[in-house]
C-alpha positions in Angstrom: 22.6 85.5 29.9 24.4 82.3 29.1 22.2 79.1 28.9 23.1 76.0 30.9 21.3 72.7 30.6 21.6 70.1 33.5 21.0 66.5 32.4 20.7 64.3 35.5 20.4 60.6 36.3 18.5 60.2 39.6 19.4 56.5 39.6 23.1 57.3 40.1 24.4 55.8 43.3 25.4 59.2 44.9 22.5 61.3 43.5 20.1 63.0 45.9 17.3 65.4 45.4 19.0 67.8 47.8 22.2 67.8 45.8 20.3 68.5 42.6 18.5 71.4 44.2 21.9 72.8 45.3 23.2 72.5 41.8 20.2 74.3 40.3 20.3 77.0 42.9 24.0 77.8 42.4 23.6 77.8 38.6 20.4 79.9 38.7 22.3 82.7 40.3 24.4 83.3 37.2 22.8 81.5 34.2 19.5 80.7 32.5 19.2 77.0 33.6 17.1 74.1 32.4 16.9 70.7 34.1 16.2 67.6 32.0 15.5 64.1 33.2 16.1 61.6 30.4 14.6 58.2 30.8 17.2 56.3 28.8 20.7 56.5 27.3 19.5 57.6 23.8 17.3 60.2 25.5 20.3 61.6 27.3 22.2 61.9 24.0 19.2 63.4 22.3 18.8 66.0 25.1 22.5 67.0 24.7 22.1 67.3 21.0 18.9 69.5 21.4 20.8 71.7 23.9 23.5 72.3 21.3 20.8 73.1 18.7 19.1 75.6 21.1 22.4 77.4 21.8 23.4 76.2 25.2 26.9 77.2 26.2 27.3 74.4 28.7 25.6 71.0 29.3 26.1 69.5 32.8 26.1 65.7 33.1 25.0 65.0 36.7 25.5 61.3 37.3 28.1 58.6 36.9 30.4 57.7 34.0 27.5 56.3 32.0 25.7 59.6 32.1 28.9 61.5 31.1 29.4 59.1 28.2 25.9 59.5 26.8 25.8 63.2 27.2 29.2 63.5 25.5 27.9 61.7 22.5 25.8 64.8 21.7 28.6 67.3 22.4 31.7 65.9 20.6 32.6 68.1 17.6 30.6 71.1 18.9 31.4 74.4 20.7 29.1 73.5 23.6 31.1 72.6 26.7 30.6 69.5 28.9 30.6 70.0 32.6 30.4 67.2 35.2 28.8 67.0 38.6 29.9 63.5 39.7 27.2 61.4 41.3 28.2 57.9 40.5 30.3 55.3 42.4 33.6 55.4 40.5 33.4 58.7 38.5 36.5 57.9 36.4 36.2 61.0 34.1 35.8 63.4 37.0 38.8 62.0 38.7 40.9 62.1 35.6 40.2 65.7 35.0 40.4 67.0 38.6 36.7 67.7 39.0 35.8 67.7 42.8 33.6 64.9 44.1 31.5 67.3 46.2 28.7 68.6 44.0 28.9 72.2 45.3 32.6 72.4 44.5 32.1 70.8 41.1 29.5 73.5 40.2 31.9 76.2 41.2 34.1 75.3 38.3 31.1 76.6 36.2 30.0 79.5 38.3 33.6 80.7 38.6 33.8 80.8 34.8 36.7 78.2 34.6 37.7 78.3 30.9 36.8 75.1 29.2 39.6 73.1 27.6 39.7 71.1 24.4 40.4 67.4 25.0 40.7 64.4 22.6 38.4 61.5 22.4 38.5 58.1 20.7 36.0 57.6 17.8 34.7 54.0 17.4 33.2 53.1 14.1 31.6 49.7 14.4 30.1 47.4 11.7 27.6 44.6 12.3 26.3 43.1 9.1 25.2 46.0 6.9 24.9 48.4 9.9 27.5 51.0 10.9 27.4 53.0 14.1 29.7 55.7 15.5 30.5 56.2 19.2 32.8 58.5 21.1 34.8 57.4 24.1 35.9 59.9 26.8 38.4 57.7 28.8 38.8 54.1 27.5 37.5 51.6 25.0 38.0 47.8 24.6 37.2 44.8 22.4 36.8 41.4 24.0 37.5 40.7 27.6 36.6 44.0 29.3 33.4 44.3 27.1 32.3 40.9 28.3 33.0 42.0 31.9 30.8 45.1 31.3 28.0 42.8 30.0 28.2 40.5 33.0 28.4 43.5 35.4 25.3 45.1 33.8 23.3 41.9 34.5 23.3 42.9 38.2 22.5 46.6 38.2 22.0 46.8 41.9 25.6 45.7 42.7 26.9 47.8 39.8 25.4 51.0 41.3 26.1 50.0 44.9 29.7 48.7 44.6 31.0 50.2 41.4 34.6 49.2 40.6 34.6 46.4 43.2 31.6 44.8 41.4 33.5 45.2 38.1 36.6 43.5 39.6 34.4 40.6 40.8 32.8 40.3 37.4 36.3 40.4 35.8 37.5 37.6 37.9 34.4 35.6 37.1 34.7 36.1 33.4 38.4 35.5 33.4 38.3 32.2 35.3 35.0 30.8 33.9 34.5 32.0 30.3 37.4 33.7 28.6 40.2 31.2 28.8 38.3 29.1 26.2 38.0 32.0 23.7 40.5 31.6 20.9 42.2 34.4 19.1 39.6 35.6 16.6 40.1 39.4 16.2 42.6 40.7 13.7 43.9 44.1 14.7 46.0 46.4 12.5 47.6 49.8 12.8 49.0 50.0 9.3 52.5 48.8 10.3 51.6 46.2 12.9 49.1 43.3 12.8 48.1 40.7 15.3 45.5 38.0 16.0 44.1 38.3 19.5 40.9 37.8 21.6 41.1 41.2 23.4 42.3 44.7 22.6 42.1 47.4 25.2 42.6 51.0 24.1 44.1 53.5 26.6 44.3 57.2 25.8 44.4 58.8 29.2 47.2 58.4 31.8 44.8 56.0 33.7 42.7 53.3 32.0 40.3 53.0 34.8 40.1 52.9 38.6 39.8 49.9 41.0 38.7 51.8 44.2 41.4 54.4 44.7 44.0 52.5 42.5 44.5 53.8 39.0 45.0 50.9 36.5 47.2 51.4 33.4 49.1 49.2 30.9 52.6 50.5 31.7 54.4 53.6 32.9 54.6 55.5 29.6 51.6 57.8 29.0 49.7 57.1 25.7 50.8 59.2 22.8 48.1 59.5 21.7 46.8 55.9 22.2 48.2 52.7 23.5 46.7 49.3 22.9 47.0 46.3 25.2 46.7 43.1 23.2 45.8 39.7 24.8 46.4 36.7 22.5 44.7 34.3 24.8 43.9 34.4 28.5 45.3 31.6 30.7 43.7 30.9 34.1 47.0 30.3 35.8 48.2 33.8 34.8 45.1 35.7 36.1 46.5 36.3 39.7 49.7 37.7 38.2 47.8 39.9 35.8 45.7 41.3 38.6 48.6 42.0 40.9 50.7 43.4 38.1 47.9 45.8 37.2 47.5 47.0 40.8 51.2 47.4 41.3 51.6 49.4 38.0 53.9 46.8 36.5 54.3 46.7 32.7 51.6 44.3 31.5 53.6 43.7 28.3 56.0 41.6 30.3 53.2 38.9 30.8 53.4 36.1 28.3 50.7 36.3 25.7 50.4 40.1 26.3 51.7 43.0 24.2 51.4 46.7 24.2 51.4 48.9 21.1 52.4 52.5 21.6 51.9 55.6 19.4 48.6 54.4 17.9 46.6 56.9 15.9 44.2 54.4 14.3 43.4 50.8 15.1 41.3 48.7 12.7 39.9 45.3 13.5 38.0 42.4 12.0 36.3 39.7 14.1 35.0 36.2 13.3 32.9 35.5 15.3 31.9 39.0 16.3 33.6 40.6 19.3 32.0 42.5 22.2 32.8 46.2 22.4 32.7 48.8 25.2 33.4 52.5 25.6 33.7 54.2 29.0 32.3 51.1 30.6 29.1 51.1 28.4 28.5 48.0 26.4 28.1 48.7 22.6 27.1 45.2 21.6 28.9 42.9 19.1 30.8 44.0 16.0 32.2 42.2 13.0 34.8 44.9 12.5 35.5 48.6 12.6 38.1 51.1 13.8 39.2 53.2 16.8 40.5 56.6 15.8 42.1 59.3 17.9 40.1 62.5 17.5 42.2 65.4 19.0 40.5 68.5 20.5 37.1 67.0 19.8 35.4 67.7 23.1 35.2 71.0 25.0 35.3 70.2 28.8 35.1 72.2 32.0 38.0 70.5 33.8 39.5 71.1 37.3 42.7 72.9 38.0 44.6 69.6 38.9 44.1 67.2 36.1 45.7 63.8 36.2 44.9 63.1 32.6 47.9 63.4 30.2 48.4 66.6 28.2 46.6 66.4 24.9 48.5 65.2 21.8 47.3 66.4 18.4 49.4 64.0 16.5 
């Protein structure tokens, strides 16, 4: 009998004990199932790694995008599939890959033996002093502005869990108007044939960068192939309303003065002085002096829905 491990976050905004019991009951009808309750992000990653070591075929992340991110860290590069039962507020990954929002329907993707598919991820290698860390991003990553927004949003966890993307939007406007206009270009980014000095670089490798409510935000109309990078030289307060409305209206952000978009990026390297904040999948990764963002094709096995909105994978 196949082994399935369910790693759940009971603090997720849409999580209930009843939904978890439903998930376990449905899975128990076909699989050998174990439920785990990690108390921290590192424990969630360690639980996923242990599940791989013990031969689990599928690891289910039940929670929001944070739980998906941390569980995925233990599954990238393995033959154990990630399945998702969305229980957060925004649930970006689930929406990108056509995974139903209702927990019973999401579980049926597993019990109906939906074949997993290989998807790419972005690998972030970060240096801070003499320390190097490696992280994997499932749907988006960024240096600078959006990482600062994540930091500010995380300072009020109640509003983060209660209001989700609207709280991030409010945090973004606060950071944009109050703090970031004074940040000078201090990050040198390079792709081998292009170099720029900026204060922000946002890396998009799905059709949608993130969601604001029901609205999908992206840099421009062309899907990343495999990655696109939005570069902001310096943020001007007077341009923030135009930036916001352009993003919501799906206008090309490269048309905004001081913005640029690089397409067809396989590897992005960066150096920052002073250090720059970094985020992946809406999770803050701290400050980095430098590092790289690399496209890793077919690196994650995922149980996806039949109607994916994410772009077809590009191996490069």
